[in-house]
N, C-alpha and C positions, 0 to 999 in steps of 0.2 A: 384364687389369688395366692401368689407366692410372697411369703413374708420375708423381710430381711432379718437374718439372724441377729439377735441383740437389739432389734428395734422395740419401741414401746408396744406396738401392736403384737409383735411376736411374743413378748413377755406376757402380755394380757392373755393371749390364746393359750400359752403354756400353763399359766396359773389356773385358768378355768378348767383345763383338761385334768388337773389334779383332783377335781371334784367328782370325777367319774367313779361310780360305785364298783367295787371289785366284782369280777364276773361270778365268783363262787357265791357271793352274797346276793347279787342281782338275780341269780338263778332261783333263789328261794323266795323272791318277792311274790306275794299273792296277787298283786295288782301294780299298776304303773306307779313307780315311786314319785314321779314328778307331776302327777295329776293333782291339781289344786282344787279344793272344795269351793264351789261358787260363793258360799257365804263369806269367804275372806275378801271377795271383791265388792261386797255391798258398799255403796257410797253413803256415808253418813253426813248429815248436815254439820258444818263447822261454823262456829260463831265468828271466827276471824279467817281471813284469807291466808294461805300459806305463802312463804316467799316465792314458791314456784308460780302460784296464781298471780301474785302481784307483778312478777317480771313478765308474765304473759300479757297481762292487762295493759302494762306500760306500752307495749308495742302493737296492741290490737286496736285498730281504728273502729269507730262506730260502724256497726253493720259489717264488721270484718269477718274473715273466715279463719277457721281453726282446723288443723289436722292433728288428730290424737292417735299416735302410733303405739301399739300395744296397749290399747285403751282399757282393757279389763272392764270394770263397771263404769268407767268414765270419770274417775276421781280427778284426773288432770283437767278435763274439759268442762265438766258440769258447772263449776263456778264461773265459767266464761260465757255461759248460755245467754245471759241477759244482754250482753253486748254483741254477741256473734250473730250474723245472719245465717251462717251455715257451719255446722260441725260435721266433719268426716271422721269416723272412727274406724281404725284398722286393728284387727286382732285375729289370731289363729283359731279362736274359739267362738262358734256361733252362739253358745250359751252365754258367754260373757258379753258379746255384742248386743244381745237381747236386753241387757240391763242398761245399756248406754242411752243417754238422752242425746241422740245424734240424728242428723238429717240424712246422712249417708252412712251405711254400715258395710264395710268391706272385709270379708273373711279372707285371710291369707297371711303370708309371712313377709315381713319387711326385710330387705328392699325388693323382694320379688314382685310385690303389687304396687310399687311406687308409681309406675306410669299410670295405672288405673286410678290411683288416689289423687293424682294431680298436684297442684300447688295451693298454698294457703298463706294468709298473712302471717300466722303464727303456727309453728309446728311444735307440739308438746309430746314428750315421751317420758313416762314415769315408770320406774322400777322394771326396766327391760334389759338394760345394758349387761347385767351379769349373766344373762342367758345367751349372749351373743359373742361367740368366739371370733368370728370374722368381722372385727369391729370397724375397720376402715371403711368398707363399702356401706355399712349400716349408717355410720355418721355422715358420710358423703351424701347419701341419698336424703337424709333428713335435711341437710343444708341446702341441697338443690331444690327441695320442695318448699322452702320458706321464702316468702317475699320480704319479710321483715326480720323475724327472730326465731331462733330455735331455743327451746327451754327443756333441759333434761333434769329429772329428779332421780336420785338413787341413794342407797344407803352408804354410809361412810366405810363400812366393811361388807364383805359378801353376806347376803341375807341369811345364809346357813351357818355363818360364823357366830354362833351364840353358845354360851356356857352350858346350857341344859342339853342341847342336842349333841354337842361335842362329848359331854360326859356319858350320855346314853350310848354313843358309838363305841366309846372305850369299854363300857360295862357290858354291852350286849355282844359286840363283835370283836373287841380288842383292837379297834382301828382308830388311828389318830387322823382327824380330818384336817384339811389344809388351812392356812392362814390368809392367803390372798386369792385373787387380787383385791385391792382396796381402791378407794376413791382417787388417791394420788396417782395410781396407775392409769386410771381412765383419763385424768387431766393431762398426764404425760402424752397419751395418745392424741388428744386434741392439739396440744402444742406441736407435736411431731407432724400433724396434718396441716399446720399453719393456721390453726383456728385460735384467735385471741379470745378465749372464753373468760367470762367473769365467774366468780364462785362465791357462794354464800353457804355457810354451815349453820345448821339449826337442829333443834330437837323437837320431837313430837311425843307427848305422853301416850303410853299404851293404855287403851281402854277396851276391855273385852266384855261384850254381852255374853250371856250363856251360849248363844248360837255361835258366836265367833270363837269362843274358847273351845267349844266342841269341834269346830272346824280346824282349829290349830292343832288339837290333839290328833285328829285324823291325818292332817298333813305331816306332822312329825313322825307318826307311826308308819306312814307310807314311805317317807324318806329312809327310815330304818329298815325297810323291807320286811316288816313284821305283820302277822295276821291281826285281824280285828280284835281277837281275844286279848291282845296285849295293850289295848288302849287304856284300861285302868292304870297300868303301870306307867305309861307315858303321861297320862293326865296327872298322876300324883307327882311325877318329877317336875312338870310344868307349874303345878301349884306351889311347890316348895321354893321355886326360884323367885328372888326378889324382882318386883316390877321395875324395870329400868326404861327411861325414855329412849326412843329410837334416835340414833344420830344420823341425820340426813344431809344431803348436799344438793343444792340447786346450782346448776351450771347453765349459763346462757350466753349466746353470741348473736350479733346482728349480721345480716348478709347484705 
């Protein structure tokens, strides 16, 4: 797809490209910097529904259908299970799909597998958009797959934009990591596409079990292209950081 220079979609792609790891550092990586430990996708029971779940349930009829794109462990769709007659989960990872409480599991990349996934009453997509440079076709395919509503959940800033990891990049490699894109940039893309999206900003407290903390240490160490022997250093930096709630955004629109 050819992007119009200066468009919201072009700015989104340009900002995401700045997160590319420099070649000389990437060459030193002992493993894939972007491989996410499965423990971080474990879905924990929540005492209350999130704003994203509530917006999905508003549009989900009794015995309705759900399409969860980039499902991970099923955090977006699992709370909809009681009302849904069918949940279809799409993800690029078979290991992640195995954790989903879904009736149909489809391994592949969106929107490449959109035709195989079909349509659903509600399309949910959580914490995927910052991985998508070619954002217009991605959003268009989500909209085309929904009979009633699309619900997106994403962080207010890029998920790698955090003080600990930024400081580690400076200390270890002398590299300053980017600031964008941010939620406002994604919302500008939706507006540019003619989508009248609603928006709700909210926070989620961070709670780490020992398993999840160990997985976070591994993830940050991989991002930094460091060997496993450096995990104690990374873990110490994460422990020193004050626990801050995650700032999240739910965007939704009806079709």
